[in-house]
Every structure is written in C-alpha cells, then in structure tokens.
C-alpha positions as CSV (number, residue, x, y, z in Angstrom):
1,M,12.3,-36.6,-58.3
2,T,13.6,-39.7,-56.6
3,T,14.1,-40.0,-52.9
4,L,17.4,-39.5,-51.6
5,T,19.4,-42.8,-50.0
6,D,23.0,-42.6,-48.4
7,S,24.2,-44.2,-51.7
8,Q,22.9,-41.6,-54.2
9,Q,24.2,-38.3,-54.9
10,H,22.5,-35.5,-53.1
11,P,20.0,-33.5,-55.4
12,V,21.0,-30.2,-56.5
13,A,18.8,-26.9,-56.1
14,L,19.6,-23.6,-57.8
15,I,17.7,-20.8,-55.6
16,T,17.8,-17.2,-57.0
17,G,17.8,-14.4,-54.7
18,A,19.3,-16.5,-51.9
19,A,21.4,-14.5,-49.6
20,R,18.9,-13.2,-47.1
21,R,15.3,-12.7,-46.1
22,V,13.0,-15.7,-47.6
23,G,15.7,-16.6,-49.9
24,A,17.9,-17.4,-47.0
25,C,15.3,-19.7,-45.5
26,L,14.6,-21.6,-48.6
27,A,18.4,-22.4,-48.9
28,R,18.3,-23.5,-45.2
29,R,15.4,-25.7,-45.6
30,L,16.3,-27.4,-49.0
31,H,19.6,-27.8,-47.5
32,A,18.3,-29.5,-44.3
33,A,16.3,-31.6,-46.4
34,G,19.4,-32.9,-48.2
35,F,19.6,-30.8,-51.2
36,D,22.8,-29.4,-52.2
37,V,22.3,-25.9,-53.1
38,A,23.5,-23.4,-55.6
39,L,22.8,-19.8,-54.5
40,H,22.4,-16.7,-56.6
41,Y,22.9,-13.3,-55.1
42,R,23.5,-9.8,-56.5
43,N,24.6,-7.4,-53.8
44,S,24.3,-8.9,-50.7
45,A,28.0,-10.6,-50.5
46,S,28.3,-10.7,-46.6
47,D,25.0,-12.0,-46.1
48,M,25.9,-15.0,-48.7
49,A,29.3,-15.5,-47.1
50,A,28.0,-15.8,-43.7
51,L,25.1,-18.4,-45.1
52,I,27.7,-20.2,-47.1
53,D,29.8,-20.9,-43.9
54,E,26.9,-21.6,-41.8
55,L,25.9,-24.4,-44.3
56,E,29.1,-26.0,-44.9
57,A,29.6,-26.3,-41.5
58,Q,26.9,-28.7,-41.7
59,R,27.6,-30.8,-44.7
60,A,31.0,-29.7,-46.6
61,G,31.0,-29.5,-50.1
62,S,27.3,-28.7,-50.5
63,T,27.2,-25.2,-51.5
64,L,28.1,-22.8,-54.2
65,A,27.7,-18.9,-54.4
66,I,26.9,-17.4,-57.5
67,Q,27.1,-13.5,-57.9
68,A,25.1,-12.3,-61.0
69,D,22.9,-9.4,-62.0
70,L,19.8,-11.3,-63.4
71,S,18.6,-8.0,-65.6
72,Q,22.1,-8.6,-67.5
73,L,21.5,-11.8,-69.9
74,D,25.5,-12.4,-70.0
75,Q,25.4,-12.5,-66.1
76,L,22.2,-14.7,-66.0
77,S,23.6,-17.1,-68.5
78,S,26.5,-17.9,-66.1
79,L,24.3,-19.5,-63.5
80,L,23.5,-22.9,-65.0
81,P,26.9,-23.6,-66.2
82,A,28.7,-22.7,-62.6
83,T,25.8,-25.1,-60.9
84,L,26.6,-28.1,-63.3
85,A,30.3,-27.4,-63.0
86,R,30.1,-27.7,-59.3
87,F,27.6,-30.5,-59.0
88,G,27.1,-32.1,-62.3
89,R,23.3,-32.3,-62.1
90,L,20.3,-30.0,-61.6
91,D,17.2,-31.2,-59.9
92,A,15.1,-28.4,-58.7
93,L,15.1,-24.7,-59.7
94,V,13.7,-21.9,-57.5
95,N,13.1,-18.6,-59.0
96,N,12.9,-16.2,-55.9
97,A,14.9,-13.3,-56.9
98,S,12.8,-10.4,-57.3
99,S,12.5,-6.4,-57.4
100,F,9.7,-4.8,-55.4
101,Y,9.2,-0.7,-55.4
102,P,6.4,1.7,-56.1
103,T,5.8,3.1,-59.6
104,P,2.7,5.3,-59.3
105,L,0.9,5.5,-62.3
106,G,1.6,8.7,-64.2
107,S,5.3,8.8,-63.3
108,I,6.3,5.4,-64.3
109,E,9.2,5.1,-66.2
110,A,10.6,2.7,-69.1
111,E,13.7,1.6,-67.2
112,Q,11.6,0.9,-64.0
113,F,9.2,-1.4,-66.0
114,D,12.2,-3.0,-67.9
115,D,14.0,-3.6,-64.3
116,L,10.7,-5.1,-62.7
117,M,10.0,-7.5,-65.7
118,A,13.7,-8.6,-66.0
119,S,13.9,-10.0,-62.5
120,N,10.6,-11.2,-61.8
121,A,9.7,-12.8,-65.4
122,R,12.5,-12.4,-68.1
123,A,15.3,-14.1,-65.9
124,P,12.8,-17.1,-64.8
125,L,12.0,-17.9,-68.2
126,F,15.7,-18.0,-69.4
127,L,16.9,-19.8,-66.6
128,A,13.8,-22.4,-67.1
129,Q,14.9,-22.8,-70.5
130,A,18.4,-23.3,-70.0
131,A,17.5,-25.7,-67.0
132,A,15.2,-27.9,-68.8
133,P,17.2,-30.6,-70.4
134,H,18.9,-31.1,-66.9
135,L,15.7,-31.0,-65.1
136,R,14.0,-33.4,-67.7
137,A,17.1,-35.6,-67.2
138,A,16.5,-35.9,-63.5
139,R,12.7,-35.5,-63.6
140,G,12.9,-32.5,-61.5
141,A,10.8,-29.2,-60.7
142,I,10.7,-25.8,-60.8
143,V,9.1,-23.6,-58.1
144,N,8.3,-19.9,-59.2
145,L,7.8,-17.3,-56.3
146,V,4.8,-15.2,-57.4
147,D,2.5,-12.8,-55.3
148,I,-1.1,-12.8,-54.4
149,Y,-1.1,-9.3,-55.9
150,A,-0.2,-10.9,-59.4
151,D,-4.2,-11.5,-59.8
152,R,-5.4,-8.6,-57.7
153,P,-3.1,-5.9,-58.7
154,I,-2.5,-2.9,-56.2
155,P,-2.0,0.6,-56.5
156,R,1.3,2.2,-57.0
157,Y,2.8,-1.3,-57.9
158,L,1.3,-1.7,-61.7
159,P,4.6,-2.7,-63.3
160,Y,5.5,-5.2,-60.5
161,C,2.0,-6.9,-60.5
162,M,2.4,-7.2,-64.0
163,A,5.5,-8.9,-63.9
164,K,4.3,-11.3,-61.3
165,A,1.1,-12.1,-63.5
166,A,3.6,-12.8,-66.3
167,L,5.5,-15.3,-64.1
168,V,2.0,-17.4,-63.4
169,A,1.4,-17.2,-67.0
170,L,5.0,-18.8,-67.2
171,T,4.1,-21.5,-64.4
172,Y,1.5,-22.5,-66.4
173,G,3.0,-22.6,-69.7
174,L,6.1,-24.5,-68.5
175,A,4.0,-26.9,-66.9
176,R,2.7,-28.0,-70.1
177,E,6.0,-27.6,-72.2
178,L,7.9,-29.4,-69.6
179,G,5.7,-32.4,-68.8
180,P,5.8,-35.4,-68.0
181,Q,9.1,-35.1,-67.0
182,V,9.3,-31.8,-65.1
183,R,6.5,-30.3,-62.6
184,V,6.4,-26.9,-62.6
185,N,4.4,-24.7,-59.8
186,A,4.3,-21.5,-58.0
187,V,3.8,-20.3,-54.5
188,A,2.1,-16.9,-53.7
189,P,2.9,-15.5,-50.6
190,G,1.2,-13.0,-48.5
191,N,2.7,-11.1,-45.6
192,I,5.4,-13.6,-44.8
193,I,8.0,-10.8,-43.7
194,W,8.1,-7.4,-43.0
195,S,9.3,-5.3,-46.4
196,D,12.3,-3.4,-46.2
197,N,10.2,-0.8,-48.8
198,A,9.1,2.0,-46.6
199,E,6.2,2.8,-48.9
200,K,4.5,-0.8,-47.9
201,A,1.9,0.3,-45.5
202,D,0.8,-3.2,-43.9
203,S,0.6,-3.3,-40.2
204,M,0.2,-5.8,-37.7
205,E,-3.8,-4.5,-37.4
206,M,-4.3,-4.4,-41.0
207,I,-3.0,-8.4,-41.2
208,E,-5.3,-9.1,-38.6
209,Q,-8.2,-7.2,-40.5
210,R,-7.5,-8.7,-43.8
211,T,-6.2,-12.3,-42.9
212,A,-8.4,-15.3,-41.9
213,L,-5.8,-16.3,-39.7
214,K,-5.3,-13.1,-38.2
215,R,-1.5,-13.3,-37.9
216,Q,1.8,-12.8,-40.0
217,G,3.2,-15.9,-41.5
218,S,7.1,-16.8,-41.3
219,P,9.8,-17.2,-44.2
220,D,9.4,-21.1,-42.8
221,D,5.9,-21.4,-43.8
222,L,6.9,-20.3,-47.2
223,A,10.0,-22.5,-47.4
224,G,7.8,-25.8,-46.6
225,A,5.6,-25.1,-49.0
226,V,8.3,-24.8,-51.8
227,L,9.9,-28.0,-50.3
228,Y,6.5,-29.8,-50.5
229,L,6.3,-28.7,-54.3
230,L,9.5,-29.7,-55.1
231,R,9.9,-33.2,-53.3
232,D,6.6,-34.4,-52.3
233,A,3.8,-33.0,-54.8
234,T,4.6,-35.8,-57.2
235,Y,1.2,-35.5,-59.1
236,V,0.9,-31.7,-59.0
237,T,2.0,-29.2,-61.7
238,G,0.7,-26.2,-63.0
239,Q,-0.5,-25.0,-59.6
240,V,-0.3,-21.6,-57.7
241,L,-0.3,-22.5,-54.0
242,R,-1.4,-19.4,-51.8
243,V,0.5,-19.2,-48.6
244,D,-1.2,-16.2,-47.3
245,G,-3.2,-17.3,-44.0
246,G,-6.4,-16.4,-45.9
247,R,-5.7,-13.1,-47.1
248,W,-6.9,-13.9,-50.8
249,L,-10.2,-14.1,-49.2
250,N,-10.2,-10.4,-48.1
251,I,-7.4,-8.8,-50.0
C-alpha cells in the first residue's frame, strides 16, 4: 500500500461491524491515519450516525455508512458497490463484524450454527472475493478479526469457535490466493473490552491470573495492530497476530 501524500487520494478502508465498541475504535484509528472509511453496521443506527458526524467534523467527505445484514447475501453484496460508488477505490478490507453467544452442546440448533458461520466466516469470504480485483489494483490488504479461541475452543461456544477457526483458515488461504499483490493477515484479540454477553464469565481477577501482562487490553491496542498490518507490515502476510497480553500462554 503506497504512503499517502497531500497530492494523492486518501486510501479507502471498508470496515464491517463499525458502529460501536471495537469496530468504532478501528474506524477512528484508520481515519486518523488518513484513510477514508466505508463503515458497515447492522442495527446500531444511532451509534453509526454519531460516529459519522464525529469523523466528518474532522475531515469532510471522508466517510460512508452502509446498513446491511451480513447473513443475507443480497445485502452483503451491496457493500462493495456502495463503497466504490462513493470513493472509487478500495485499499483495505477489515472483517470485524461478528456474532457471539453461547450454544451449549446438546442444544445447538442449525439456525444458530448458520448465523455464527454467516457473520464470522461466510461474509468475510464473499467480501474478500468481491474486493479482490480492487485490492489487487491498489496493492492493498485484508485484516480479519479472529479469536484466541479459534485454536483452543472453550465450552458452550463450539459453533463460534468453529467459525473463527474457519476464518483463520480463510486468512491463510487468501494470503496464498491473493499474493503477491494483496497481503492478508488476522488479529486474534484476548480480553480487549468487556463483553455485552452476560454469560461470559471473565473477571479482572481471572484476567490477572491467566494473562502474562496481568491487565485487560484496550480497543486501541487492537486498532494499532490492525493499522500496523494494513499500512506498515509490508512483508507480512498469512499471519495471525495475537493481541492478548499473553493470555495465549495460559488460556
């Protein structure tokens, strides 16, 4: 990816699940680094409107909000055309959108499996496929948000862990398919932000016991890793970067 100068058009990043929490932090970090941003959301319209207002106040004409349910292929297919119609190019794809909820073994339903696979694996595949010609032209990059549990599944979340493992495999496969023009990597966060899911039992005490750095990370830690892989890691592809404070060592 070429370095931006004042005479060049801003590079463009498409980020899924960008209205709030980690996704909004990713949008702010890439925007501050000079990217124009196409920001996908599903239901968080008010959060997205506030984020767009914030970023547009910093640089007018630099954002686009796109509403879509990524489990619906007809809606998924609208993201790239809308981005290209607005900005005329694509330099980066960040697959951040994710469904996450417990599915205890013995009560897993097919609809749950399909939903978790759709957001965590199927949508990134079809977005990458559609984006590939444009990313090749820009010599751009893809970053997928995976999970430390893709390699070490946890109880009660088996379909989610399977879906994230599929996304890791997709990262490796795309890196081979799209090289040498496009770099493809993933970031695997640990406990970066407290979950909205009441079933998730992590506590600060557990984090201190299980994490080498003995503290919770921040969304900005994750956003910095994504920016590094998109902009600075010019000889890095097919890698999963763990941003987990050492949780991987004692998961």
